[in-house]
Rosetta silent file (secondary structure, phi, psi, omega in degrees, C-alpha in Angstrom):
SEQUENCE: XXXXXXXXXXXXXXXXXXXXXXXXXXXXXXXXXXXXXXXXXXXXXXXXXXXXXXXXXXXXXXXXXXXXXXXXXXXXXXXXXXXXXXXXXXXXXXXXXXXXXXXXXXXXXXXXXXXXXXXXXXXXXXXXXXXXXXXXXXXXXXXXXXXXXXXXXXXXXXXXXXXXXXXXXXXXXXXXXXXXXXXXXXXXXXXXXXXXXXXXXXXXXXXXXXXXX
SCORE:     score description
SCORE:     0.000 S_00000001
   1 L     0.000  127.999  175.782  -98.716 -289.446  -29.637 S_00000001
   2 E  -129.826  127.822  174.247 -101.852 -290.978  -30.940 S_00000001
   3 E  -122.094  147.116  178.141 -102.671 -294.684  -31.080 S_00000001
   4 E  -134.747  137.991  179.634 -105.769 -296.330  -32.297 S_00000001
   5 E  -128.882  158.908  175.877 -107.349 -299.787  -31.816 S_00000001
   6 E  -127.809  130.187 -178.356 -110.575 -301.256  -33.056 S_00000001
   7 E  -124.701  152.480  174.929 -112.656 -303.694  -31.032 S_00000001
   8 L   -84.872  141.870  178.732 -115.817 -305.603  -31.706 S_00000001
   9 L   -69.448  157.115 -169.970 -118.800 -304.813  -29.476 S_00000001
  10 L  -107.291   -2.811 -176.237 -119.771 -307.491  -26.989 S_00000001
  11 L   -73.468  150.062 -179.885 -123.502 -306.950  -26.995 S_00000001
  12 L  -117.669  120.853 -177.950 -125.858 -309.743  -28.132 S_00000001
  13 L   -79.746  136.257 -178.775 -129.047 -308.675  -29.926 S_00000001
  14 L   -71.707  153.034  176.826 -132.166 -310.606  -28.943 S_00000001
  15 L   -83.701  171.565  176.612 -133.997 -312.540  -31.784 S_00000001
  16 H   -62.248  -36.740 -178.759 -137.609 -311.952  -32.759 S_00000001
  17 H   -63.099  -37.426  174.992 -138.639 -315.132  -30.827 S_00000001
  18 H   -65.213  -26.145  179.229 -137.249 -313.757  -27.619 S_00000001
  19 H   -81.844  -14.602 -178.430 -139.330 -310.611  -28.009 S_00000001
  20 L  -121.143   27.778 -174.040 -142.560 -312.548  -28.411 S_00000001
  21 L   -81.184  -12.187 -175.283 -142.113 -315.278  -25.851 S_00000001
  22 L   -94.220  159.963  179.856 -144.722 -313.836  -23.509 S_00000001
  23 L   -65.516  140.295  179.636 -148.494 -314.490  -23.558 S_00000001
  24 L  -126.433  120.918  177.824 -150.657 -312.153  -25.739 S_00000001
  25 L   -89.519  135.834  179.037 -154.372 -311.875  -25.392 S_00000001
  26 L  -117.630  122.169 -179.142 -156.678 -311.455  -28.451 S_00000001
  27 L   -93.410  126.386 -179.175 -160.191 -310.246  -28.073 S_00000001
  28 E  -109.942  132.344  177.719 -162.591 -311.907  -30.494 S_00000001
  29 E  -121.533  120.141 -175.183 -165.999 -310.360  -31.531 S_00000001
  30 L    59.172   32.819  178.723 -168.360 -312.533  -33.496 S_00000001
  31 L    82.981   -2.660 -179.121 -165.677 -315.115  -33.717 S_00000001
  32 E  -118.731  138.146  175.825 -163.087 -312.731  -35.327 S_00000001
  33 E  -139.846  172.734  171.605 -160.133 -311.075  -33.746 S_00000001
  34 L  -145.990  143.558 -173.788 -156.848 -309.393  -34.729 S_00000001
  35 L  -117.184  122.930  176.676 -153.340 -309.394  -33.268 S_00000001
  36 L   -93.533  126.437 -176.015 -151.057 -306.493  -33.882 S_00000001
  37 L  -128.057  144.790  174.031 -147.299 -307.503  -33.969 S_00000001
  38 L  -129.519   85.772 -178.080 -144.218 -305.294  -34.393 S_00000001
  39 L   -91.214  108.335 -174.369 -141.427 -307.724  -35.124 S_00000001
  40 L  -113.316   -0.769  176.347 -138.183 -305.767  -35.495 S_00000001
  41 L  -106.662  134.914  173.297 -135.542 -308.388  -34.832 S_00000001
  42 L   -58.283  145.692 -179.841 -134.427 -310.860  -37.422 S_00000001
  43 E   146.675 -168.192 -179.501 -135.269 -314.546  -36.624 S_00000001
  44 E  -112.032  136.569  175.832 -138.143 -317.010  -36.556 S_00000001
  45 E  -119.571  132.374  174.389 -141.537 -316.367  -34.797 S_00000001
  46 E  -129.491  128.672  176.675 -144.163 -318.995  -34.117 S_00000001
  47 E   -99.324  126.133 -179.856 -147.631 -318.284  -32.800 S_00000001
  48 L  -129.532  164.521 -169.878 -149.173 -321.030  -30.806 S_00000001
  49 L  -101.364  131.806  172.787 -152.365 -321.341  -28.847 S_00000001
  50 L  -103.296   12.437 -172.894 -152.416 -321.374  -24.929 S_00000001
  51 L   -97.363  122.773 -175.838 -156.094 -321.702  -24.480 S_00000001
  52 L   -76.817  -20.673 -179.119 -157.015 -325.206  -23.183 S_00000001
  53 L   -80.457  -15.449 -179.097 -160.641 -324.980  -24.402 S_00000001
  54 L  -126.033  162.320  173.531 -159.797 -324.624  -28.088 S_00000001
  55 L  -118.252  155.621  179.388 -157.395 -326.241  -30.434 S_00000001
  56 L  -102.783  134.185 -177.001 -155.332 -324.666  -33.145 S_00000001
  57 L   -60.579  -42.125  170.466 -155.519 -325.922  -36.642 S_00000001
  58 L  -170.258  152.831 -177.614 -151.804 -325.228  -37.129 S_00000001
  59 L   -76.536  159.907 -176.465 -149.358 -322.614  -35.710 S_00000001
  60 E  -103.241  122.150 -179.934 -148.409 -319.592  -37.571 S_00000001
  61 E  -106.635  130.885 -178.606 -144.726 -319.362  -38.469 S_00000001
  62 E  -127.834  131.432  174.025 -143.168 -316.020  -39.553 S_00000001
  63 E   -99.252  121.203 -172.643 -139.732 -315.481  -40.828 S_00000001
  64 E  -100.708  114.327  179.169 -138.584 -311.981  -39.765 S_00000001
  65 L   -88.611  150.106 -173.519 -135.981 -310.647  -42.260 S_00000001
  66 L   -70.324  142.997  174.305 -133.456 -308.041  -41.173 S_00000001
  67 L   -79.776  154.843  176.188 -134.215 -304.477  -42.027 S_00000001
  68 L   -75.120  153.423  176.613 -132.001 -302.317  -44.018 S_00000001
  69 L   -67.402  144.545  179.293 -129.796 -299.624  -42.434 S_00000001
  70 L  -120.540  -38.866 -169.410 -131.294 -296.055  -42.639 S_00000001
  71 E  -142.928  160.054  172.822 -129.075 -293.833  -40.273 S_00000001
  72 E  -115.071  135.620  174.364 -125.831 -294.007  -38.383 S_00000001
  73 E  -119.227  147.283  172.925 -125.599 -292.877  -34.681 S_00000001
  74 E  -147.788  152.265 -174.208 -122.349 -292.459  -32.737 S_00000001
  75 E  -134.778  141.596  176.968 -121.384 -291.529  -29.183 S_00000001
  76 L  -158.166  142.800  178.738 -118.137 -290.146  -27.733 S_00000001
  77 L   -61.013  150.691  177.239 -117.408 -288.249  -24.556 S_00000001
  78 L   -71.595  -38.853  179.995 -117.231 -284.455  -24.785 S_00000001
  79 E  -130.725  144.012 -179.900 -114.184 -284.331  -22.634 S_00000001
  80 E  -149.868  153.290  172.818 -111.449 -286.952  -21.948 S_00000001
  81 E   -84.318  143.022 -178.314 -108.113 -287.198  -20.292 S_00000001
  82 L   -62.775  153.846 -179.951 -104.913 -287.444  -22.186 S_00000001
  83 L    81.450  -13.202  177.624 -103.244 -290.873  -22.074 S_00000001
  84 L  -107.098  149.753  176.367 -106.536 -292.709  -21.785 S_00000001
  85 E   -68.404  133.611  171.519 -108.493 -294.454  -24.522 S_00000001
  86 E   -98.743  134.280 -174.258 -111.344 -292.622  -25.963 S_00000001
  87 E  -105.647  129.587  170.814 -114.108 -294.849  -27.205 S_00000001
  88 E  -114.362  110.558  179.567 -116.152 -293.883  -30.346 S_00000001
  89 E  -102.655  132.312  178.640 -119.073 -296.237  -30.773 S_00000001
  90 E  -114.352  134.983  177.421 -120.866 -296.369  -34.141 S_00000001
  91 E  -130.230  143.210  176.587 -124.265 -298.035  -34.723 S_00000001
  92 E  -100.061  124.320 -178.825 -126.327 -298.677  -37.846 S_00000001
  93 E  -121.645  143.139  177.672 -130.070 -298.276  -37.216 S_00000001
  94 L   -78.113 -177.604 -179.544 -133.117 -299.071  -39.365 S_00000001
  95 L   -61.935  -21.654  178.918 -136.109 -296.611  -39.825 S_00000001
  96 L   -95.875    4.319  178.675 -137.532 -297.654  -36.526 S_00000001
  97 L    84.018   16.721  178.739 -134.338 -296.943  -34.520 S_00000001
  98 L  -101.870  151.081 -177.897 -133.364 -300.545  -34.021 S_00000001
  99 E   -69.498  138.833  179.859 -129.913 -301.949  -34.618 S_00000001
 100 L   -94.112   89.609 -169.767 -129.326 -303.600  -37.944 S_00000001
 101 L   -68.077   -7.394 -178.361 -127.340 -306.637  -36.484 S_00000001
 102 L  -107.252    9.435 -170.298 -126.555 -308.142  -39.801 S_00000001
 103 L   -85.959  132.306  171.466 -125.026 -305.011  -41.331 S_00000001
 104 L  -128.133  140.627  178.403 -121.261 -304.910  -42.240 S_00000001
 105 E  -172.060  175.857 -176.883 -119.449 -301.905  -43.812 S_00000001
 106 E  -122.911  140.987  178.294 -116.417 -299.621  -43.608 S_00000001
 107 E  -135.811  172.258  177.186 -116.231 -295.919  -42.450 S_00000001
 108 E  -130.113  130.716  177.472 -113.731 -293.221  -41.811 S_00000001
 109 E  -104.596  115.110 -178.972 -113.470 -291.055  -38.687 S_00000001
 110 E   -98.247  132.648  175.890 -111.734 -287.764  -39.576 S_00000001
 111 E  -111.764  135.278  169.681 -110.040 -285.550  -36.900 S_00000001
 112 E  -125.375  128.287 -179.757 -109.255 -281.915  -37.272 S_00000001
 113 E   159.990  154.811 -179.944 -107.367 -280.334  -34.412 S_00000001
 114 L    65.598   22.190  175.667 -103.898 -279.556  -33.245 S_00000001
 115 L    83.201   -1.832 -179.088 -102.895 -278.058  -36.643 S_00000001
 116 E  -140.151  146.203  172.954 -103.169 -281.423  -38.497 S_00000001
 117 E   -96.726  141.528 -176.107 -105.907 -283.621  -39.908 S_00000001
 118 E  -134.115  155.410 -178.680 -105.927 -287.350  -39.351 S_00000001
 119 E  -131.674  139.096  174.862 -108.126 -290.252  -40.557 S_00000001
 120 E  -128.623  134.236  177.518 -108.889 -293.509  -38.693 S_00000001
 121 E   -74.220  146.835  179.404 -110.602 -296.465  -40.376 S_00000001
 122 E  -133.225  122.936  178.219 -113.614 -298.035  -38.687 S_00000001
 123 E  -108.132  123.127  179.890 -114.945 -301.600  -39.749 S_00000001
 124 E   -92.813  130.374  174.569 -118.480 -302.266  -38.707 S_00000001
 125 E  -129.354  142.952  179.319 -119.569 -305.894  -37.851 S_00000001
 126 L    55.258   32.487  172.624 -123.000 -306.856  -36.646 S_00000001
 127 L    83.620    6.121  179.294 -124.272 -303.415  -37.085 S_00000001
 128 E  -166.200  159.233  178.298 -121.717 -301.605  -34.791 S_00000001
 129 E  -151.659  162.176 -177.129 -118.169 -301.022  -34.031 S_00000001
 130 E  -127.611  112.803  178.090 -116.016 -299.486  -31.286 S_00000001
 131 E  -105.803  122.145 -178.563 -113.036 -297.350  -32.227 S_00000001
 132 E  -109.998  136.735 -173.574 -110.548 -296.624  -29.442 S_00000001
 133 E  -129.465  131.271  177.288 -108.152 -293.730  -29.734 S_00000001
 134 E  -112.719  130.428 -178.906 -105.280 -292.886  -27.312 S_00000001
 135 E  -141.689  150.288 -173.371 -103.849 -289.397  -27.389 S_00000001
 136 L  -124.765    5.268  177.331 -101.328 -287.552  -25.194 S_00000001
 137 L  -107.950  129.036 -179.750 -101.551 -283.967  -26.317 S_00000001
 138 L   -67.474  112.356 -175.041 -103.911 -281.518  -24.596 S_00000001
 139 L  -165.649  178.633 -176.791 -105.991 -279.989  -27.459 S_00000001
 140 E  -116.348  128.281  179.224 -109.460 -279.605  -28.956 S_00000001
 141 E  -108.432  148.186  163.343 -110.704 -282.050  -31.654 S_00000001
 142 E  -121.171  127.651 -173.742 -113.474 -281.850  -34.078 S_00000001
 143 E  -120.418  142.557  177.758 -114.381 -285.298  -35.433 S_00000001
 144 E  -133.908  155.270  176.699 -116.602 -286.250  -38.325 S_00000001
 145 E  -105.959  131.541 -179.880 -117.898 -289.537  -39.805 S_00000001
 146 E  -124.967  154.798 -178.030 -117.574 -290.297  -43.476 S_00000001
 147 L  -148.740  136.517 -173.455 -118.803 -293.013  -45.727 S_00000001
 148 L  -119.048   10.137 -176.446 -117.839 -293.807  -49.427 S_00000001
 149 L   -81.415 -178.588 -177.353 -120.058 -296.821  -49.951 S_00000001
 150 L   -80.718  -11.718 -176.409 -123.041 -297.373  -52.249 S_00000001
 151 L   -84.389  153.286  172.579 -125.800 -297.037  -49.653 S_00000001
 152 L  -100.889  109.058 -172.606 -127.647 -293.900  -48.907 S_00000001
 153 L  -120.487  147.713  176.141 -127.327 -293.401  -45.210 S_00000001
 154 E   -80.429  120.402 -177.595 -128.300 -290.582  -42.849 S_00000001
 155 L   -96.294  150.007 -179.837 -125.041 -289.448  -41.351 S_00000001
 156 L   -82.317  159.716 -177.937 -124.706 -288.063  -37.857 S_00000001
 157 L   -67.289  166.887  177.920 -123.534 -284.589  -36.982 S_00000001
 158 L   -70.298  160.442  179.126 -119.845 -283.701  -36.173 S_00000001
 159 E  -132.337  155.687  179.727 -118.696 -283.816  -32.657 S_00000001
 160 E  -115.195  144.142  177.468 -116.109 -281.923  -30.484 S_00000001
 161 E  -137.840  127.898 -179.274 -113.806 -283.634  -28.040 S_00000001
 162 E  -103.325  114.308  175.316 -111.502 -281.715  -25.501 S_00000001
 163 E   -86.958  113.184 -175.598 -108.523 -283.627  -24.449 S_00000001
 164 E   -91.490  149.348  178.714 -107.711 -282.541  -20.830 S_00000001
 165 L   -70.077  156.385  174.959 -104.205 -282.548  -19.324 S_00000001
 166 L   -75.230  176.392  171.824 -103.208 -285.072  -16.733 S_00000001
 167 L   -64.128  151.896  179.384 -102.110 -284.290  -13.153 S_00000001
 168 L   -54.136  133.316 -177.380  -98.965 -282.205  -12.573 S_00000001
 169 L  -125.636  -29.467 -173.894  -95.911 -284.534  -12.773 S_00000001
 170 E  -155.559  160.585  172.033  -92.963 -282.236  -13.163 S_00000001
 171 E   -99.487  150.593  177.868  -91.723 -278.558  -13.261 S_00000001
 172 E  -129.839  123.561 -179.811  -90.280 -276.745  -16.243 S_00000001
 173 E  -108.922  128.898  176.444  -88.141 -273.564  -15.679 S_00000001
 174 E  -117.009  118.037  177.421  -87.766 -271.024  -18.482 S_00000001
 175 L  -167.201  170.027  175.198  -85.101 -268.311  -18.193 S_00000001
 176 L   -66.546  142.705  172.231  -81.915 -267.025  -19.698 S_00000001
 177 L   -73.402  -22.591  176.820  -78.731 -269.058  -19.532 S_00000001
 178 L  -138.817  153.774  173.723  -76.697 -265.853  -19.195 S_00000001
 179 L  -164.203  169.426 -179.623  -77.403 -262.296  -17.895 S_00000001
 180 L   -95.448  131.545 -178.301  -75.580 -259.307  -16.512 S_00000001
 181 L   -51.696  141.896  176.111  -75.226 -259.167  -12.728 S_00000001
 182 L    88.369  -18.192  179.308  -77.457 -256.678  -10.919 S_00000001
 183 L   -87.098  149.023  178.812  -80.194 -256.486  -13.513 S_00000001
 184 L   -65.882  146.540 -179.725  -83.735 -257.937  -12.784 S_00000001
 185 L  -143.837  135.604  173.486  -84.458 -261.313  -14.214 S_00000001
 186 L  -110.211  144.817  173.834  -87.604 -263.510  -14.270 S_00000001
 187 L  -122.087  121.546 -178.105  -87.792 -267.237  -14.463 S_00000001
 188 E   -84.942  131.495  176.887  -91.093 -268.674  -15.584 S_00000001
 189 E  -114.159  124.784 -178.175  -92.202 -271.872  -13.697 S_00000001
 190 E  -124.507  134.036  172.872  -94.664 -274.208  -15.347 S_00000001
 191 E   -96.378  127.805  177.886  -96.270 -277.420  -13.925 S_00000001
 192 E  -127.147  157.587  178.367  -96.844 -280.017  -16.651 S_00000001
 193 L   -82.260 -174.870 -174.280  -98.189 -283.579  -16.732 S_00000001
 194 L   -62.518  -15.889 -177.356  -96.117 -286.558  -17.770 S_00000001
 195 L  -105.989    4.649  175.360  -96.546 -285.723  -21.490 S_00000001
 196 L    91.533    3.912 -178.164  -95.517 -282.050  -21.208 S_00000001
 197 L   -77.612  146.459  177.983  -99.089 -280.554  -21.274 S_00000001
 198 E   -68.027  121.072 -178.121  -99.652 -277.576  -19.006 S_00000001
 199 L   -86.380   84.934 -179.554 -101.377 -278.853  -15.824 S_00000001
 200 L   -59.389  -28.760 -178.751 -103.972 -275.984  -15.562 S_00000001
 201 L   -78.447  -10.901 -176.110 -105.584 -277.567  -12.566 S_00000001
 202 L   -85.538  124.025  179.449 -102.545 -277.417  -10.401 S_00000001
 203 L  -131.930  136.372  178.329 -102.316 -274.614   -7.773 S_00000001
 204 L   164.961 -175.050 -176.521  -99.840 -274.490   -4.916 S_00000001
 205 L  -115.764  126.039  168.310  -96.455 -273.397   -3.650 S_00000001
 206 L  -110.132  152.628 -178.090  -93.176 -274.980   -4.665 S_00000001
 207 L  -108.961  125.167  173.288  -89.855 -274.268   -3.084 S_00000001
 208 L  -111.394  133.941  178.341  -86.812 -273.645   -5.253 S_00000001
 209 L   -97.656  129.756  177.379  -83.299 -273.397   -3.957 S_00000001
 210 L   -92.293  113.011 -176.981  -80.917 -270.926   -5.480 S_00000001
 211 L  -107.286  127.295  174.004  -77.304 -272.256   -5.428 S_00000001
 212 L  -111.931  147.746  176.824  -74.370 -269.893   -6.269 S_00000001
 213 L  -135.978    0.000    0.000  -70.832 -270.841   -7.030 S_00000001
């Protein structure tokens, strides 16, 4: 059983003005100086004077436009327990490695594993998205991210996810339903989780009663 949900991230990206709200000193030589700025967040920036001995002719206002996305990054755990949501977080970054908070687009997450291939749509809002997938079968997945849009984006490498079985919940007995008396017979005993996956982490002794009629 596999279920998938898509949720919007709850992070709030700071604007350019919040990044430059602190005081910055500028050294002037022969009346001339220079200030280096690296404004990476979209928004409005205004440079004002904090020196009481001088006056500013007029403040400098800079409109910071959003940078275009250059690459995609994604994160997901290498191992995860069956029955719990796995989170695949996808982010669009510009050339400086900052989130493109204005970017919206659609992608596809492809899964190969368990003998069948599956696809899950991912809708990116505000430069990122979170895809939640619940799975109940213990197996190995190889996941890849695909894009069919018009942009040229640097895509991330494929990832592997191992779904681990849950704790032992029940026993399964495997043996013949009929046999000839006096001959040796083996009954296989397996501990499985609530979804039927082999509980490989379980070790211990169980007591079975043989009732004859």
